[in-house]
N, C-alpha and C positions, 0 to 999 in steps of 0.2 A: 727158763728165760732164753729167748732167741739170741743168736750170736750178735746181731746188730744192736740189740738192747744192751748187751754186755759192753760192747764197744762204746755206745753212746754214754752209758753211765760212767765208764772209765774216763771219757773226755771231760765230763762235768766235774769229776772229782780230781782231775790231774792238775799239776802245777801250770800247765798250759792255760787252763781256765783262768787262773789268777792273773796270768799275763794279759789275757783279753781285757779283764777289768781294768788293769793298769793302763792299757792302751786307750780305753775310753776316757779315763781320767786325764791322760796326757793331752788328748785332743781338746777336751774342755778347757784345761788350764792354759794351753797355748792360745786359744781364742780369747779367753778372758784376760790374760796378761796383755795381749796386744790392744785391748780395748780399755785398759785400766783407767785412762784419763777420762773416758766417757762414762764409766761406771762409778767413779768416785762420788761418794755421798748418797748413792741410790740405796733404797731400802730393798732388802733381800728376803724372799719368801720361798718356802718349800710347799708345793702343792702336789697332792697325790690323788689319782682316780683309781679305784680298785673294782675289778670285776672278778667275782668268784662264782664259778659254776656250782650247782648243787644237784641232788639226785632228781630234781624235777625238770631241770633244763639243760643238763650236760649234753644231751643228744643234739641240741641246736647250737651249742657254743662254737664260735669260730674266732680264733685268736686274731685273725687278720682284720676283724672289725674294730679292734682297738684303735687303729689309725683313723678310722672313720669317726669314732667318738671324739678324738682330739680335733679333727678337722671341723666337725660340726660345732664344737664349743668355741674354737678360736676364730673360725672364718664363716660360721653358719649365719644364715639370715633369719632363722626362727627367732621370734621376739617374745620378750617378757614385758608386758605393758607395751610401750611404744619403742623400746630399745632392743634391736637385734643383738644376738650374741657377739657378733664381730665388733660392733660399736662398743658394747660393754667391755669386752676384753681389752680393746685398744685404749679405752679410756683410762684403765687402771694399770695395765702392764705394758712396758716398753719393749721388753725382750726377755729371752731366757733360753734354757736348755731342757730338752726332754730326753729321757731314757726309759727303758722298760725293764722291770724286774719281775721274776716269776718265783714264788716261794710257796712250798708245800710244808706246812707246819707239822702235820702228822701223816704217816704213810697211808692211813685209811680215810683221809680227807682230800678233797679237791684243792689244787693250788690256787693262790691268789695271783691274778695278773694285774700288775700295777703300771700305770703311766705316771712317771715321776718328773716333775717340773721344778727347776730352780728359776725363779722369776725376779725381774728387776722392776722397780716402780719408783716414782717420785712421791708416792703417798705412803704415809705411815699408818699403822693400825688397820690395815686392810683385813687382817685375820679376824677382826671384830666387825669392821664396817660392812664388808660385802659377803661374809660367810654364808648368811642365810640365802641371799639372792643367788650366789654362785651355786650353792647346793641345789636350789630349785631349778636352775638352768641345766645342770648336769642331769638331774632326774627327769627333766623333760625329754632328754635324749634317750635315757634308759633308766627306768625306775629302780632297777636292781643295783645300780652303781652306788658306791660309797666314796666319800671324799674326805680329805684332810688338808687344811690350810694352816701353815705354821709360820710365824715370823722368825726369821733367822737373825737379823740384825742389819746394821749398816754395812754396805759392801766391804767385805774382807775376804781375800782369796783363801786364807786359812780356814775360815768358816765355811765357805762355799764347798771346798773339797770334801768336807765331811758329809755333805748331802748328795754327793754324786752316787746314785744308786742304780746298779745294773746287774744285780745278783740273779743267778739262776740256780735254785736249790730245790731239786725234786728227786723223788725216787721213781725212776723210769719204769721199773718193773712192778710198781704198785697198781692195784685194781683201778683206782680213780684215774690215773694217767692212761691206762689201757682203755678205759671207757671213753676218753676224749677223742680217740681215733688217731690214725696214722698221720693225717694232715696236721693236726694240732701238735702231735708229738714231734714232727719234723721242725716246726717253728720253735718249739721249746728247746730242742737241741741246738738250733742255730742262734738262739737268743744271745749267747755269749759273744757272738761275732758281730753284734750290732755296732753301728756308729751313732753317736749322739746326734739329735736333731736340734738345730739352732733356730730360734724363733725371733721374729721382730728385728730389732736393731742388731742383734747378734747374728742374724741370718745374712743380712746384706750390709755389713759395715763397709766403709770406704776402702778402696784398694790400698791407699797409702798406709792405712792402719794395719791391714792384714799383712802387708809386706814389711812392716817394721820389725827389726831384729828383736828377738825375745830377750827380755831382761831376766837374767838368771841370778841376779844378786838378791 
């Protein structure tokens, strides 16, 4: 194992890494707390898009394309029927939070790269009502993607915090990680340093709400 791999693996397994996860949670909870009055009564969903390389396509895998997948789903103009992705997304989801997790279940297997969304809506039962259409839209972007849409409940910050997912759990000296190449490895190591992405109403709330003192009670 090269020295830089030892250093990188040490970072991922250190207490500092857990501090990074806590920092992501703090950023999310701070924003949500300040918007509590707007989010009250909204339905809360967890949505995950998973891309997992395999032996047939690992050589073309590029972790940076995950952001493009998200953009094409949320703001894309590709249509299913007569409704483009952007209109479909905005019809059902008012805002949310996105983070990235990378998890390697076995050292001899490739990791799963996950886009994790916590989403707010005025609609109940979306996990049943739109799952099929949402799955089709995602696979129009990339047929190798898998999705999960789960109903969490009516907005409750204690529920929300259990779904903040930004884990990076890999064996950097394993063969599958080595096969992904140095560029992807660099992004994997930097994943714990991510900042959550806010979407929709959580991205551009009014300044008066953002400047409101945080209620710590």
